[in-house]
C-alpha positions in Angstrom: 13.8 -84.7 -33.6 15.9 -83.9 -36.6 17.9 -80.9 -37.5 15.3 -79.4 -39.7 12.8 -79.5 -36.9 15.2 -78.1 -34.4 15.9 -75.3 -36.8 12.2 -74.7 -37.4 11.6 -74.7 -33.7 14.5 -72.2 -33.2 13.1 -70.0 -36.0 9.7 -70.1 -34.5 11.0 -69.1 -31.2 13.2 -66.4 -32.9 9.9 -65.2 -34.6 8.1 -65.0 -31.5 11.0 -63.3 -29.7 11.2 -60.9 -32.7 7.5 -60.2 -32.6 7.8 -59.5 -28.8 10.7 -57.1 -29.5 8.7 -55.5 -32.3 5.8 -54.9 -29.9 8.2 -53.6 -27.3 9.6 -51.4 -29.9 6.3 -50.1 -30.9 5.4 -49.4 -27.4 8.7 -47.4 -27.0 7.9 -45.7 -30.2 4.5 -44.7 -28.8 6.2 -43.5 -25.5 8.7 -41.6 -27.4 6.0 -39.9 -29.4 4.1 -39.1 -26.1 7.5 -37.6 -24.9 7.8 -35.6 -27.9 4.2 -34.3 -27.5 4.9 -33.4 -23.8 8.3 -31.6 -24.8 6.3 -29.6 -27.5 3.8 -28.7 -24.8 6.7 -27.6 -22.7 8.2 -25.5 -25.4 4.8 -23.8 -25.8 4.6 -23.3 -22.0 8.2 -21.9 -21.9 7.3 -19.4 -24.7 4.3 -18.2 -22.8 6.5 -18.0 -19.6 9.0 -16.0 -21.6 6.4 -13.6 -22.8 5.1 -13.1 -19.4 8.6 -12.7 -18.0 8.9 -9.8 -20.7 5.9 -8.2 -19.6 7.1 -8.4 -15.9 10.3 -6.8 -16.9 8.5 -3.9 -18.6 6.4 -3.5 -15.4 9.6 -3.5 -13.3 11.2 -0.9 -15.6 8.1 1.3 -15.3 8.1 0.9 -11.6 11.8 1.8 -11.4 11.3 5.0 -13.5 8.4 6.0 -11.1 10.5 5.3 -8.1 13.3 7.5 -9.6 10.7 10.4 -10.1 9.5 9.7 -6.4 13.1 9.9 -5.2 13.6 13.2 -7.2 10.5 14.9 -5.8 11.5 13.7 -2.3 14.9 15.2 -2.6 13.1 18.6 -3.9 10.8 18.4 -1.1 13.7 18.0 1.5 15.3 21.1 0.1 12.1 23.1 0.3 11.6 21.9 3.9 15.1 22.7 4.8 14.6 26.2 3.4 11.4 26.7 5.2 12.9 25.5 8.6 15.8 27.9 8.1 13.3 30.7 7.3 11.3 29.9 10.4 14.5 30.0 12.5 15.4 33.3 11.2 12.0 34.7 11.7 11.9 33.3 15.3 15.4 34.9 16.0 14.7 38.3 14.4 11.1 38.8 15.6 10.9 36.7 18.7 12.0 39.7 20.9 9.7 42.0 19.1 6.7 39.7 19.7 7.7 39.3 23.3 7.9 43.0 23.8 4.6 43.6 22.1 3.0 41.0 24.3 4.5 42.7 27.5 3.2 46.1 26.2 -0.3 44.8 25.6 -0.4 43.3 29.1 0.8 46.6 30.6 -1.7 48.5 28.6 -4.6 46.1 29.7 -3.5 46.7 33.3 -3.4 50.4 32.9 -6.7 50.5 31.2 -8.4 48.6 34.2 -6.9 51.1 36.5 -8.1 54.0 34.4 -11.6 52.5 34.2 -11.7 52.2 37.9 -10.6 55.9 38.4 -13.2 57.1 35.8 -16.0 55.0 37.6 -14.9 56.7 40.9 -14.9 60.1 39.5 -18.2 59.4 37.9 -19.6 58.5 41.3 -18.2 61.7 42.7 -19.7 63.9 40.1 -23.0 62.3 40.2 -23.1 62.5 43.9 -22.2 66.2 43.8 -24.7 66.9 41.1 -27.6 65.4 42.7 
């Protein structure tokens, strides 16, 4: 085998190797294009997530405002309940004895009324007995 044949053999091997490398490079290029498409898809997904996150933030802001309103109303309600409680205590203290005396008076009057009814019935029997 002469030098020319050796060089041609080497060139042929080199050409085969280069064609293989070219095929590998084309495969890598296709993989890179696939990765690029995936990245573009991820960008679109991230944009959608960002929009949705913005909506969530707006919803949270609305909820926080409503919670602030609820807290304000709760504070106002506590004040009203405290005032009402204080008024009830005053009424109980001021009028409790009066109500007790009225109840005692009613009980005494009811007992006396029963006694009076018994006496009237007795006298009615006496009168009816004398008349007849």
